[in-house]
C-alpha positions in Angstrom: -20.0 37.2 -16.0 -17.3 39.5 -17.3 -17.7 41.4 -20.5 -15.3 40.7 -23.3 -13.6 44.1 -22.9 -12.9 43.4 -19.2 -11.5 39.9 -20.1 -9.4 41.5 -22.8 -7.9 44.1 -20.4 -7.3 41.4 -17.8 -5.6 39.2 -20.4 -3.3 42.0 -21.6 -2.4 42.8 -17.9 -1.6 39.1 -17.2 0.5 38.9 -20.4 2.5 42.0 -19.3 2.9 40.6 -15.7 3.9 37.2 -17.1 6.5 38.9 -19.3 8.0 40.9 -16.4 8.1 37.8 -14.2 9.8 35.8 -17.0 12.5 38.5 -17.4 13.0 38.7 -13.6 13.3 34.9 -13.5 15.9 34.9 -16.3 17.9 37.7 -14.5 17.9 35.6 -11.3 19.0 32.5 -13.1 21.8 34.4 -14.7 22.9 35.9 -11.3 22.7 32.5 -9.7 24.8 30.9 -12.4 27.4 33.6 -12.1 27.5 33.2 -8.3 27.8 29.4 -8.6 30.6 29.8 -11.1 32.5 32.3 -8.9 32.1 29.9 -5.9 33.3 26.9 -8.0 36.3 29.0 -9.2 37.2 29.8 -5.5 36.9 26.2 -4.5 39.1 25.2 -7.5 41.7 27.9 -6.5 41.8 26.5 -3.0 42.2 23.0 -4.3 45.1 24.2 -6.6 46.9 25.9 -3.7 46.4 22.7 -1.5 47.9 20.6 -4.3 50.9 23.0 -4.6 51.5 22.8 -0.9 51.3 19.0 -1.0 53.8 19.1 -3.9 56.2 21.2 -1.8 55.8 18.7 1.1 56.5 15.8 -1.2 59.8 17.5 -2.4 60.8 18.2 1.2 60.0 14.6 2.2 62.0 13.4 -0.7 65.0 15.5 0.3 64.7 14.2 3.9 64.5 10.6 2.6 67.5 11.2 0.3 69.5 12.6 3.2 68.5 9.6 5.4 69.6 7.1 2.8 72.9 8.9 2.4 73.5 9.0 6.2 72.5 5.3 6.6 74.7 4.4 3.6 77.7 6.4 5.0 77.3 4.6 8.3 77.3 1.3 6.5 80.3 2.4 4.5 82.1 3.2 7.8 81.2 -0.2 9.3 82.6 -1.9 6.2 85.8 0.1 6.3 86.2 -0.5 10.0 85.6 -4.2 9.7 88.1 -4.5 6.8 90.6 -2.4 8.7 90.2 -4.4 11.9 90.8 -7.6 9.8 94.1 -6.2 8.6 93.0 -5.3 5.0 94.3 -2.2 3.3 91.6 0.1 2.0 93.6 2.3 -0.4 93.9 -0.2 -3.3 92.6 -3.3 -5.0 89.4 -5.3 -4.2 88.7 -3.6 -0.9 88.8 -0.1 -2.5 86.5 -1.5 -5.3 84.1 -2.8 -2.7 84.0 0.6 -1.0 83.5 2.3 -4.3 80.7 -0.1 -5.3 79.0 0.5 -2.0 79.2 4.3 -2.5 77.6 3.9 -5.9 74.8 2.0 -4.4 74.3 4.6 -1.7 74.1 7.3 -4.4 71.7 5.2 -6.5 69.3 4.6 -3.5 69.4 8.4 -2.7 68.6 9.3 -6.3 65.7 6.9 -6.3 64.3 8.4 -3.1 64.6 11.9 -4.7 63.0 10.7 -8.0 60.1 9.1 -6.2 59.4 12.3 -4.3 59.7 14.4 -7.5 57.2 12.0 -9.3 54.7 12.4 -6.4 55.2 16.2 -6.5 54.6 16.2 -10.2 51.3 14.4 -9.6 50.3 17.0 -7.1 51.2 19.8 -9.5 49.2 18.1 -12.2 46.3 18.1 -9.8 46.8 21.9 -9.1 46.7 22.5 -12.9 43.6 20.5 -13.3 41.9 22.4 -10.5 42.9 25.7 -12.1 41.5 24.6 -15.4 38.2 23.6 -13.7 38.1 27.0 -12.0 38.7 28.8 -15.3 36.1 26.7 -17.1 33.6 27.4 -14.3 34.1 31.2 -14.7 33.7 30.8 -18.5 30.4 29.0 -17.9 29.2 31.8 -15.6 30.1 34.4 -18.2 28.4 32.3 -20.9 25.2 32.1 -18.8 25.3 35.8 -18.2 25.8 36.5 -21.9 22.9 34.2 -22.8 20.6 35.8 -20.4 20.4 39.1 -22.4 19.1 37.5 -25.6 16.8 35.2 -23.6 15.3 38.2 -21.8 14.9 40.1 -25.1 13.1 37.1 -26.5 10.8 37.0 -23.5 10.0 40.7 -23.9 9.4 40.4 -27.6 7.3 37.4 -27.2 5.3 39.2 -24.5 4.9 42.2 -26.7 3.7 40.1 -29.6 1.2 38.3 -27.4 0.1 41.6 -25.8 -0.4 43.2 -29.2 -2.4 40.3 -30.4 -4.6 40.5 -27.3 -4.9 44.3 -27.7 -6.0 43.8 -31.3 -8.7 41.4 -30.2 -9.7 43.8 -27.4 -9.9 46.7 -29.9 -12.1 44.6 -32.1 -14.6 44.2 -29.2 -14.5 48.0 -28.6 -15.3 49.2 -32.1 -18.2 47.9 -34.2 -17.2 46.2 -37.4 -18.3 47.9 -40.5 -19.3 45.8 -43.5 
């Protein structure tokens, strides 16, 4: 069986070891949280860039669709004019001119809708890019907060270990020196 002084010394040593291990664990948690935050921020930045690329593609697609609508409309306009001309109608005045004008307005309207739809889709992609950037910034904030919280937590662990060690040392000293009454 161990003597009380040996048990006291072992107890103090274990308290010191426990304190050091606790501080090391808190340092590792802080480092892991910071690394995770950095990784999440990189993923978010990649997502934001992907969303921006998709927004540019939506705008390009909309421009192509707008041009396709205009070309198709102009072809239809030409068919109408050719048909009216072949039937002997004049195209420079009256109802026939109004018909061609109305058709041109419809072509422009359809082309505008195609561009507007693409712009709305691009806006949604840009909103997604902003959301990803915000998530990345928040992730970095969380990493910095975890790192900032680690210092006080480690200090608390050290102080708690010192307090417990001092208490154990006091008990150890009491076993070393005889009590005087």
